C-alpha positions as CSV (number, residue, x, y, z in Angstrom):
1,M,-109.7,-99.5,54.0
2,K,-106.1,-98.8,55.0
3,R,-105.6,-96.7,52.0
4,H,-108.8,-94.8,52.8
5,W,-107.6,-94.0,56.3
6,R,-104.1,-92.9,55.0
7,T,-105.9,-90.5,52.6
8,L,-108.2,-89.2,55.3
9,F,-105.3,-88.7,57.7
10,A,-103.3,-86.8,55.1
11,M,-106.3,-84.5,54.5
12,S,-106.6,-83.9,58.2
13,L,-103.0,-83.0,58.5
14,G,-103.3,-80.7,55.5
15,L,-105.8,-78.6,57.4
16,L,-103.4,-78.2,60.4
17,F,-100.6,-75.9,59.6
18,V,-98.9,-75.9,63.0
19,L,-97.3,-72.8,64.5
20,T,-96.5,-73.6,68.1
21,S,-96.0,-76.7,70.2
22,C,-99.3,-75.9,71.9
23,G,-101.5,-75.3,68.9
24,F,-103.1,-77.2,66.0
25,P,-104.0,-74.3,63.8
26,G,-106.5,-74.8,61.0
27,M,-109.7,-73.4,59.6
28,V,-113.1,-74.6,60.5
29,S,-116.6,-73.1,60.5
30,T,-118.0,-72.8,64.0
31,S,-120.8,-70.8,65.5
32,E,-119.2,-70.8,69.0
33,Q,-116.9,-67.9,70.0
34,L,-115.0,-67.4,73.2
35,P,-115.7,-64.0,74.7
36,H,-113.2,-61.2,75.4
37,V,-111.4,-61.7,78.7
38,R,-112.2,-58.9,81.2
39,A,-109.2,-57.4,82.9
40,N,-110.9,-57.7,86.3
41,G,-111.6,-61.5,85.8
42,Q,-115.4,-61.2,86.0
43,S,-117.4,-64.2,84.8
44,A,-117.9,-64.5,81.1
45,S,-120.9,-65.7,79.1
46,L,-119.6,-69.2,78.6
47,P,-120.3,-71.8,81.3
48,P,-117.8,-71.7,84.2
49,I,-115.3,-74.5,84.7
50,H,-116.6,-77.4,86.8
51,F,-114.6,-80.3,88.4
52,P,-114.2,-83.1,87.7
53,Q,-116.2,-82.9,84.5
54,D,-113.9,-80.4,82.8
55,E,-110.8,-82.4,83.5
56,G,-111.8,-84.7,80.6
57,A,-111.9,-84.1,76.8
58,H,-114.2,-81.5,75.2
59,N,-115.6,-81.1,71.7
60,N,-113.6,-78.0,70.9
61,L,-111.1,-77.1,68.2
62,T,-108.0,-77.4,70.4
63,E,-107.2,-79.0,73.7
64,W,-104.2,-80.3,75.6
65,W,-103.1,-81.8,78.9
66,Y,-99.6,-80.8,79.8
67,Y,-97.3,-82.1,82.6
68,T,-93.8,-81.1,83.5
69,G,-91.8,-81.9,86.6
70,H,-88.6,-82.7,88.4
71,M,-87.7,-86.0,90.0
72,Q,-85.0,-87.4,92.1
73,S,-83.9,-90.9,93.1
74,T,-81.4,-92.1,95.7
75,D,-79.9,-95.6,95.6
76,H,-78.8,-97.6,98.7
77,A,-75.3,-96.2,98.5
78,G,-76.7,-92.6,98.7
79,H,-76.0,-91.7,95.1
80,S,-78.7,-89.4,93.7
81,H,-80.0,-89.1,90.1
82,T,-82.0,-86.1,88.9
83,Y,-84.5,-85.9,86.0
84,G,-86.9,-83.5,84.4
85,F,-89.8,-84.6,82.3
86,E,-92.4,-83.2,79.9
87,F,-95.5,-85.2,78.8
88,V,-98.2,-83.7,76.7
89,V,-101.2,-84.9,74.8
90,F,-102.9,-82.7,72.2
91,Q,-106.4,-83.2,70.7
92,A,-107.4,-81.3,67.6
93,L,-111.0,-81.4,66.1
94,R,-111.7,-79.8,62.7
95,S,-115.1,-79.9,61.1
96,N,-116.4,-83.4,60.6
97,L,-112.9,-84.9,60.2
98,P,-111.7,-87.5,62.6
99,P,-110.0,-86.2,65.8
100,I,-106.2,-86.1,65.8
101,Y,-104.2,-86.9,68.9
102,V,-100.5,-86.0,69.3
103,A,-98.2,-86.7,72.2
104,H,-94.7,-85.6,73.2
105,F,-92.6,-87.2,75.9
106,A,-89.2,-85.8,76.9
107,I,-86.7,-86.7,79.6
108,S,-84.0,-84.3,80.8
109,D,-81.5,-86.6,82.3
110,I,-79.8,-83.9,84.3
111,T,-77.3,-86.2,86.0
112,R,-76.0,-87.5,82.7
113,G,-76.3,-84.1,81.0
114,Q,-78.6,-85.6,78.2
115,F,-81.9,-84.7,76.7
116,H,-84.2,-87.3,74.9
117,Y,-87.7,-87.2,73.5
118,D,-90.2,-89.1,71.4
119,Q,-93.5,-88.3,69.7
120,R,-96.6,-90.0,68.6
121,R,-99.8,-89.3,66.7
122,L,-103.1,-91.1,66.4
123,I,-106.2,-90.6,64.4
124,E,-109.6,-91.8,65.5
125,P,-112.9,-92.2,63.6
126,P,-115.6,-89.6,64.4
127,A,-117.5,-92.0,66.6
128,A,-114.6,-91.9,69.0
129,Q,-115.0,-88.2,69.7
130,K,-115.5,-87.7,73.4
131,K,-117.5,-85.1,75.3
132,A,-116.3,-84.0,78.7
133,T,-116.0,-87.0,81.1
134,Q,-115.4,-87.6,84.7
135,G,-111.7,-87.0,84.9
136,I,-108.8,-87.4,82.5
137,N,-108.5,-90.5,80.3
138,V,-106.4,-90.1,77.2
139,Q,-104.2,-92.8,75.6
140,L,-101.9,-93.3,72.6
141,G,-100.8,-96.9,72.7
142,D,-99.0,-97.5,75.9
143,W,-98.7,-93.8,76.6
144,S,-101.5,-92.7,78.9
145,M,-102.9,-90.0,81.2
146,Q,-105.6,-90.8,83.7
147,G,-106.9,-89.1,86.8
148,I,-109.6,-87.3,88.7
149,N,-109.6,-84.4,91.2
150,G,-105.9,-83.9,90.9
151,N,-104.9,-87.5,91.5
152,D,-103.3,-88.5,88.2
153,H,-101.3,-91.4,86.7
154,L,-98.9,-91.0,83.8
155,A,-97.2,-93.7,81.8
156,A,-94.9,-93.2,78.8
157,S,-91.9,-94.9,77.3
158,M,-89.2,-94.4,74.7
159,Q,-85.8,-95.9,74.0
160,N,-83.8,-96.3,77.3
161,Y,-86.5,-94.5,79.4
162,A,-90.0,-95.1,80.7
163,L,-92.0,-93.5,83.5
164,H,-94.9,-94.6,85.6
165,L,-95.9,-91.8,87.9
166,N,-98.6,-91.0,90.5
167,L,-99.3,-87.4,90.9
168,S,-101.2,-85.8,93.8
169,G,-102.3,-82.1,93.7
170,Q,-101.4,-80.4,97.0
171,K,-103.4,-77.2,96.1
172,Q,-106.7,-76.4,94.5
173,A,-106.7,-76.0,90.8
174,V,-105.8,-72.4,89.7
175,L,-108.3,-70.8,87.3
176,H,-106.2,-68.3,85.5
177,N,-107.6,-64.8,85.0
178,G,-109.9,-65.5,88.0
179,N,-112.5,-67.4,85.9
180,G,-110.3,-69.7,83.9
181,L,-110.6,-67.8,80.6
182,I,-107.5,-66.2,79.2
183,S,-106.4,-64.3,76.0
184,L,-104.1,-66.0,73.5
185,G,-103.7,-62.8,71.5
186,S,-104.7,-63.1,67.9
187,A,-105.2,-66.9,68.4
188,G,-108.4,-66.3,70.4
189,F,-109.3,-67.3,74.0
190,S,-108.9,-70.4,76.0
191,Y,-110.2,-72.1,79.1
192,Y,-107.1,-72.6,81.2
193,Y,-106.4,-74.0,84.7
194,S,-103.3,-75.4,86.3
195,R,-102.3,-77.7,89.2
196,T,-99.1,-76.0,90.2
197,H,-98.0,-78.2,93.1
198,M,-98.3,-81.9,92.5
199,K,-96.3,-84.4,94.5
200,V,-94.8,-87.1,92.4
201,S,-94.0,-90.7,93.3
202,G,-93.3,-93.7,91.0
203,T,-90.6,-95.2,88.9
204,V,-88.4,-94.3,86.0
205,Q,-86.9,-97.1,83.9
206,D,-83.4,-95.8,83.1
207,H,-81.5,-97.9,80.6
208,G,-83.3,-101.1,81.8
209,R,-83.0,-100.3,85.5
210,T,-86.1,-99.5,87.5
211,V,-85.5,-96.5,89.7
212,P,-87.9,-95.2,92.4
213,V,-88.4,-91.5,92.2
214,T,-90.1,-88.7,94.0
215,G,-90.5,-85.1,93.0
216,L,-92.8,-82.1,92.1
217,A,-94.8,-81.6,89.0
218,W,-97.0,-79.0,87.3
219,M,-100.1,-79.7,85.2
220,D,-101.8,-77.4,82.6
221,H,-105.1,-78.1,80.9
222,Q,-106.3,-75.8,78.1
223,W,-109.2,-76.1,75.7
224,G,-111.4,-73.9,73.5
225,N,-112.2,-72.8,70.0
226,F,-108.9,-71.0,69.4
227,L,-106.5,-71.3,66.5
228,A,-102.8,-70.3,66.4
229,Q,-102.0,-68.1,63.4
230,G,-99.2,-66.1,62.0
231,D,-95.4,-66.4,62.6
232,G,-95.2,-65.3,66.2
233,G,-94.7,-67.5,69.3
234,W,-94.6,-67.3,73.1
235,D,-92.4,-67.7,76.1
236,W,-94.1,-69.6,79.0
237,Y,-92.8,-69.8,82.6
238,S,-93.8,-72.2,85.3
239,L,-91.8,-71.5,88.4
240,Q,-92.0,-73.5,91.7
241,L,-90.3,-71.9,94.6
242,Q,-89.1,-73.6,97.7
243,N,-91.4,-71.5,99.9
244,D,-94.4,-73.4,98.3
245,T,-95.2,-70.4,96.1
246,E,-95.6,-70.8,92.3
247,I,-95.5,-68.2,89.5
248,M,-97.0,-68.6,86.0
249,L,-96.1,-66.2,83.3
250,Y,-96.5,-66.0,79.5
251,F,-95.5,-63.5,76.8
252,I,-97.1,-63.8,73.4
253,R,-95.1,-62.4,70.5
254,A,-96.1,-61.1,67.1
255,A,-94.1,-62.1,64.0
256,N,-91.9,-59.0,64.4
257,G,-91.0,-60.0,68.0
258,T,-93.3,-57.4,69.6
259,I,-95.0,-58.7,72.8
260,T,-98.7,-58.5,72.2
261,T,-100.0,-60.2,75.4
262,T,-98.5,-60.4,78.9
263,Y,-100.0,-62.4,81.7
264,G,-98.8,-63.6,85.1
265,D,-100.0,-64.7,88.5
266,V,-98.6,-66.0,91.7
267,I,-100.1,-68.8,93.7
268,D,-99.3,-68.5,97.4
269,A,-98.7,-71.3,99.9
270,S,-102.4,-71.6,100.7
271,G,-103.3,-72.1,97.0
272,Q,-104.8,-68.6,96.4
273,S,-104.0,-67.0,93.1
274,H,-103.2,-63.3,92.6
275,Q,-102.9,-61.8,89.2
276,F,-100.0,-59.4,88.4
277,S,-100.3,-56.1,86.7
278,P,-98.5,-56.6,83.3
279,R,-96.5,-53.4,84.0
280,S,-95.0,-55.0,87.1
281,I,-93.2,-57.7,85.1
282,K,-89.8,-57.2,83.5
283,T,-87.6,-59.8,81.9
284,T,-84.0,-59.6,80.7
285,V,-82.4,-62.2,78.5
286,L,-79.0,-63.1,79.9
287,A,-77.7,-65.5,77.2
288,H,-78.6,-67.3,74.0
289,W,-78.1,-70.9,72.7
290,T,-78.1,-71.9,69.0
291,S,-79.2,-75.3,68.1
292,P,-76.6,-77.3,66.0
293,I,-79.5,-79.2,64.4
294,T,-82.0,-76.5,63.4
295,K,-79.7,-73.4,63.7
296,A,-82.4,-71.7,65.6
297,T,-81.3,-69.3,68.4
298,Y,-83.2,-69.3,71.7
299,P,-82.9,-67.3,74.8
300,S,-81.0,-69.3,77.4
301,G,-81.1,-67.6,80.8
302,W,-83.2,-64.8,82.2
303,R,-83.5,-62.3,84.9
304,L,-87.1,-61.8,86.0
305,A,-88.1,-58.9,88.2
306,I,-91.6,-58.4,89.6
307,D,-92.7,-55.3,91.5
308,D,-96.3,-56.0,92.4
309,A,-98.4,-55.7,95.6
310,H,-98.7,-59.5,95.7
311,W,-95.0,-60.4,94.9
312,Q,-91.9,-58.3,94.9
313,G,-88.5,-59.8,94.0
314,N,-86.1,-60.8,91.3
315,V,-84.8,-64.1,90.2
316,T,-82.2,-65.6,87.8
317,I,-83.6,-68.5,85.7
318,T,-81.0,-70.9,84.3
319,P,-81.6,-73.9,82.0
320,V,-80.2,-77.1,83.5
321,L,-79.2,-78.2,80.0
322,K,-78.7,-75.9,77.0
323,N,-80.2,-78.3,74.6
324,Q,-83.8,-79.2,75.5
325,Q,-85.1,-78.6,71.9
326,L,-87.8,-80.9,70.5
327,V,-88.0,-81.2,66.7
328,T,-91.4,-82.7,66.2
329,C,-91.9,-82.4,62.5
330,Q,-93.5,-85.9,62.3
331,S,-96.3,-85.1,64.8
332,T,-97.1,-81.4,65.2
333,G,-94.9,-80.1,62.3
334,N,-92.9,-77.7,64.4
335,T,-89.9,-77.2,66.6
336,Y,-89.7,-75.8,70.1
337,W,-87.6,-75.6,73.3
338,E,-89.1,-76.9,76.5
339,G,-86.8,-77.6,79.4
340,A,-86.0,-77.8,83.1
341,V,-84.6,-74.7,84.8
342,T,-83.3,-73.7,88.2
343,I,-84.2,-70.5,90.0
344,Q,-82.2,-68.4,92.4
345,G,-82.8,-64.8,93.7
346,Q,-84.5,-62.7,96.3
347,Q,-88.1,-62.0,97.4
348,R,-88.5,-59.0,99.7
349,N,-84.8,-59.2,100.6
350,Q,-85.1,-62.9,101.5
351,A,-83.0,-65.5,99.5
352,I,-85.2,-67.9,97.5
353,R,-84.5,-70.9,95.3
354,G,-86.6,-73.1,93.1
355,Q,-87.1,-75.1,89.9
356,G,-89.3,-74.8,86.9
357,Y,-89.9,-75.3,83.2
358,M,-89.7,-72.9,80.3
359,E,-91.4,-73.3,76.9
360,L,-90.1,-71.2,74.0
361,T,-92.0,-71.3,70.7
362,G,-91.7,-69.4,67.4
363,Y,-87.9,-69.3,67.4
364,A,-87.6,-72.1,64.8
365,N,-90.7,-71.7,62.7
366,T,-89.0,-72.8,59.4
367,A,-87.1,-75.8,60.8
368,C,-89.6,-78.4,59.6
369,N,-90.1,-76.7,56.3
370,Q,-86.4,-76.9,55.7
371,S,-86.2,-80.5,56.8
372,N,-89.0,-81.4,54.4
373,G,-87.6,-79.5,51.6
């Protein structure tokens, strides 16, 4: 039996040639197709998103739940410690093969100036496939995500670090593109919503010491019958400003580096989302960082300028640590940079500050091939 499952698992992974951290590319015959996203955000032919049903798992090709955030602790002597975290679970369904679950957990120990991560994968028999449920409930060993209506609990651990966090959404979920359907370029289309302003409380176990923490998190949930293909990638921004405004942007690149898709929106203090015109968004890379492990070179610092009716300003985005690269060859078969950043700039001539996370994929597409060779 064990040999049978190892063989089946190898077959499953063989169908998943992975391009980006957020995709499980493969080939499967399906009669369902996601429609073209209308520029004006009008409703599509697929059913609309409903809460809390659509917080849970779906029977689609690709799905993930993605959390990033910033946390602070202060001890009795008044000494503070600052962390960033990433915690993601992917689900991939292909034909009648068992579903594959993969998870990544990363800690940016900003006070120590260190970055640590771990990865897991799990295969389940077909009977374990789940349709949409009431809320989030995914688990890989002692790593878990649970929640409903924006009140979530996260638990994950690795060497020297563990977190147990309660998250509470302070704004309504944002349906990107107005109806929650977005374009992923040549990969297809995806349901996509975010909770952009989630209060965090809980504990971090830091080298055996339990530390109470508070902070602010961001959650993304995407699912659909989409497949990442080719040798491109994307740059994804989640920016949380101190005036209770958030900005989400992504730029999808073709293999030659050309940007094929641009999307952005701003979520105001009341929770209302306003989509940017792609022409209103300009980014300039200010610096680069080359990984000593993979030799991949990533952008490492940006100037973002937006001139839109809903938001006008410019900010400088700076990684808190240069090295926030995850080499996840044993789980998704790829390498990417996902890290905490700080934000400083001006909006309508008023000084603004903030924090956020950046995800950079497609800059180290051959790293796992080289390590396996």
